[in-house]
C-alpha positions in Angstrom: -0.8 -0.6 -0.2 0.9 3.7 -0.9 2.5 5.6 2.0 0.3 8.8 1.2 -2.8 5.7 2.8 -1.0 4.5 5.6 -1.8 5.7 8.7 0.1 5.7 12.0 -2.0 3.3 14.6 -0.1 5.4 17.2 -0.5 8.6 16.1 -3.6 8.3 15.8 -4.2 7.1 19.0 -2.6 9.9 20.9 -4.1 12.1 18.5 -7.1 11.8 19.9 -6.4 10.7 22.9 -5.5 14.3 23.3 -8.4 15.9 22.0 -11.0 13.7 24.3 -11.0 16.8 25.8 -11.9 19.2 23.0 -13.0 17.7 20.7 -16.8 18.6 21.9 -16.7 21.9 21.5 -15.3 21.3 17.3 -17.1 17.8 16.7 -20.0 19.6 14.1 -19.4 18.2 11.4 -19.3 14.5 13.4 -22.9 15.6 14.7 -24.7 16.5 11.3 -22.5 13.2 9.4 -24.1 11.0 13.0 -27.5 12.8 12.3 -28.3 11.9 8.9 -26.8 8.2 9.1 -29.4 7.7 11.8 -32.3 9.6 9.4 -31.1 5.9 7.9 -32.7 3.7 10.7 -36.0 5.2 10.1 -36.3 2.7 6.8 -34.0 -0.1 8.1 -36.3 -3.5 9.5 -34.3 -3.8 12.7 -34.4 -4.3 16.0 -31.2 -5.4 17.9 -30.2 -6.8 20.8 -26.5 -6.0 21.1 -24.5 -2.8 18.7 -21.4 -1.6 18.5 -20.8 1.6 17.8 -17.1 1.2 16.2 -15.0 4.1 16.2 -18.1 5.5 19.0 -15.5 9.2 20.0 -16.8 11.3 23.1 -20.6 8.6 23.1 -22.9 10.8 20.9 -23.8 8.4 18.4 -24.0 6.1 21.2 -26.8 8.4 23.0 -28.4 7.9 20.5 -28.5 4.4 20.1 -29.8 3.9 23.2 -32.5 6.7 22.7 -34.0 4.6 19.7 -33.1 0.9 20.6 -33.7 1.0 24.6 -33.4 -2.8 25.3 -30.4 -2.9 23.1 -26.5 -3.2 25.0 -24.8 -0.5 22.8 -20.9 -1.6 23.5 -18.6 1.0 22.9 -15.2 1.1 21.5 -12.6 3.2 20.7 -9.7 3.0 19.8 -8.7 6.2 22.1 -8.7 5.4 25.8 -9.1 9.3 26.6 -12.7 9.5 23.9 -14.2 6.6 26.1 -13.2 8.1 29.5 -15.5 11.8 28.4 -17.9 9.2 27.0 -18.6 8.1 30.1 -18.6 11.1 31.9 -21.0 12.9 30.1 -23.8 9.3 30.8 -22.8 9.8 34.2 -23.4 13.7 34.4 -27.0 13.6 32.8 -28.2 10.9 35.1 -28.1 14.0 37.4 -26.5 12.2 41.7 -28.3 9.2 42.5 -26.6 8.3 39.2 -23.1 9.0 39.7 -23.7 7.9 43.6 -25.0 4.5 42.4 -23.3 4.9 38.7 -26.3 3.2 37.4 -26.2 1.9 33.4 -23.3 2.0 33.2 -21.6 2.4 29.7 -20.3 -1.0 28.4 -17.1 -0.3 27.2 -13.9 -1.6 25.0 -10.9 0.4 24.4 -9.5 -1.1 21.1 -8.5 -1.2 17.0 -11.5 -2.0 14.9 -8.6 -3.8 12.8 -8.8 -6.3 15.9 -12.4 -6.8 17.2 -12.3 -8.2 20.9 -15.9 -9.8 20.8 -16.6 -13.5 19.6 -17.8 -14.3 16.3 -21.4 -14.0 15.6 -22.3 -11.2 18.5 -23.3 -8.0 17.7 -26.4 -8.0 15.5 -25.8 -4.2 14.1 -22.5 -1.9 14.2 -22.6 1.5 13.0 -19.6 3.5 12.5 -19.9 7.2 11.9 -16.7 9.1 10.5 -13.8 6.2 12.0 -12.6 3.6 9.1 -10.8 6.7 7.6 -8.6 5.9 10.3 -8.2 2.4 9.4 -5.1 1.3 6.9 -6.8 -1.7 4.9 -10.7 -1.4 5.2 -10.2 -5.4 3.8 -8.8 -6.2 6.8 -12.3 -3.9 9.1 -14.7 -5.1 7.0 -13.8 -8.9 7.7 -14.2 -8.1 11.4 -17.4 -6.5 11.3 -19.0 -9.8 9.3 -17.3 -12.4 11.9 -18.9 -10.9 15.0 -21.6 -9.7 12.8 -24.9 -12.6 13.9 -26.4 -14.1 10.0 -29.1 -11.4 9.0 -26.9 -8.5 11.3 -26.9 -4.9 9.4 -23.6 -2.5 9.1 -24.2 1.1 8.8 -21.1 3.2 8.4 -20.2 6.8 7.1 -16.4 7.8 5.8 -14.4 10.7 4.8 -14.3 10.0 0.7 -11.2 11.3 -1.6 -13.1 14.4 -2.5 -12.6 15.5 1.2 -10.1 18.6 2.1 -8.8 20.1 -1.9 -8.3 23.1 -0.5 -5.9 22.2 1.7 -4.7 19.9 0.1 -3.7 22.0 -3.0 -2.7 24.9 -0.6 -0.1 22.4 0.9 0.3 21.6 -2.8 1.7 24.6 -3.5 4.4 24.7 -1.1 5.3 21.3 -1.4 4.9 17.7 -2.4 4.8 15.6 0.9 1.3 14.2 1.9 0.1 17.1 4.8 -3.7 16.6 4.5 -4.7 12.3 4.9 -5.6 10.4 2.0 -9.5 8.5 1.1 -10.5 5.6 -0.2 -13.3 5.9 -2.9 -17.0 4.3 -2.8 -16.2 2.1 -5.4 -13.4 0.8 -3.7 -15.3 0.1 -0.2 -18.1 -1.2 -2.2 -15.8 -4.1 -3.8 -14.4 -4.4 -0.3 -17.5 -5.0 1.7 -18.7 -7.1 -1.3 -15.1 -9.1 -1.2 -15.8 -9.7 2.7 -18.8 -11.5 1.9 -21.9 -8.9 2.5 -24.9 -9.3 0.7 -26.9 -5.5 -1.0 -24.3 -2.7 -0.1 -25.6 0.4 -0.5 -23.1 3.3 -1.7 -24.1 6.9 -0.9 -22.5 10.3 -1.3 -22.8 14.3 -0.2 -20.6 17.0 -0.1 -20.7 19.5 2.6 -19.2 22.3 3.0 -17.8 24.0 6.4 -16.4 28.2 5.9 -14.1 29.4 8.5 -13.0 33.3 8.6 -9.6 32.1 8.3 -7.1 29.0 7.7 -6.0 29.1 11.7 -9.3 28.3 12.3 -9.9 24.9 9.7 -6.0 24.2 11.2 -8.1 24.4 14.8 -10.9 22.7 14.5 -8.6 19.5 12.9 -6.6 20.0 15.8 -9.3 19.7 18.0 -11.1 16.6 17.0 -7.6 14.9 16.4 -7.8 14.3 12.9 -3.9 15.3 12.2 -1.5 13.7 9.6 -1.0 10.4 10.4 0.4 9.0 7.2 3.2 7.5 6.8 4.8 9.6 4.1 4.3 12.6 6.0 6.1 15.9 6.5 8.4 15.3 9.5 9.8 18.4 9.9 8.3 21.8 11.5 7.3 24.3 9.6 8.6 27.6 9.4 6.7 30.7 9.0 7.7 31.7 5.3 6.3 28.7 4.5 3.2 28.8 6.9 2.0 32.5 5.2 2.7 30.5 1.9 -0.1 28.0 2.7 -2.8 30.9 3.8 -2.2 32.4 -0.1 -2.6 29.5 -1.5 -6.0 28.8 0.8 -7.0 32.5 0.4 -7.6 32.6 -3.0 -10.7 29.8 -2.8 -12.1 32.8 -0.5 -15.9 33.5 -1.3 -18.4 35.5 0.1 -16.1 36.3 2.4 -15.8 32.9 3.7 -13.0 30.0 3.1 -14.5 26.3 2.0 -13.5 23.6 3.7 -15.2 20.2 1.8 -15.8 17.1 3.2 -16.9 14.0 0.8 -19.1 12.1 3.2 -20.0 8.9 2.2 -22.1 6.6 3.5 -23.0 2.6 3.5 -24.9 -0.1 4.6 -24.9 -3.6 3.8 -26.0 -7.4 6.0 -24.8 -10.4 6.5 -26.5 -13.3 5.7 -27.5 -16.7 6.1 -24.8 -19.2 6.1 -25.0 -21.3 2.8 -25.8 -24.7 4.2 -23.8 -27.7 3.3 -25.3 -30.4 0.8 -24.7 -33.9 2.8 -22.0 -36.3 1.5 -22.8 -40.3 1.3 -20.7 -42.8 2.5 -20.1 -43.7 -1.1 -18.9 -39.8 -1.9 -22.8 -39.4 -3.7 -24.1 -35.8 -3.0 -27.7 -36.0 -1.5 -29.7 -33.0 -3.9 -32.9 -31.3 -1.5 -36.1 -30.3 -2.3 -39.0 -28.9 -1.6 -42.1 -30.7 -3.7 -45.1 -27.8 -4.9 -48.0 -28.7 -3.7 -50.7 -29.5 -6.4 -52.5 -26.3 -8.2 -56.7 -26.5 -7.0 
């Protein structure tokens, strides 16, 4: 895999650990995409008993899932322990004094990598993953894990970012040097192919572009830092950026200003698919012949 796509997981974890306390103040896009994903659940006929929120962050999506499916057990899973702690504190605060005193309804949480889920086979009815899998290195590996832990007829619903994300910022850095300053993202069709390759059935993919606006380039970078979205590619420039270089980047980005605002475009990809029932193995007799079973239709009246 190209270094432009390969992410340093240790850096990803460290970035999100540092961002745990500032995440909610800047995660406008993440909440908006979560809400739009939730609208898609209105058309899904599924009453899950166990739900995995893969890449749960500070728990915004998990809270929605608990409200929508009050009888379900929602498992929050995140690579960064700090994110899980922030979610737990928010839930304790929402329960009032008695809830904090008796720790009622403590969340089920797992600190782990979505590419190596610490869950048993066929143990989850639904997987929800909002803007998390863009941090994985090989989509096939995370989809294979989703396929493994889902029960037959279980569903995965996810959102991620496509290659046209932050094109303005990428072009501004590109005007200065050829290093990878912005993470690269995988095409929607490649994700659909990965779902099929991992055995999912009826995959549905769609895309929309959401444009955030800012007053300055520094505000763009501030929000990215606040949510932990640092450049984590293996081919990134490891050196410090000088004042002159930074000014050239700002000048290049300024050419994008429209109506007094600087745009930051996000290509948001949505997908969902189902785990099919396993195919019944044919019965093989002692002589090696195969029994073919069929159901005879009743005669027409």
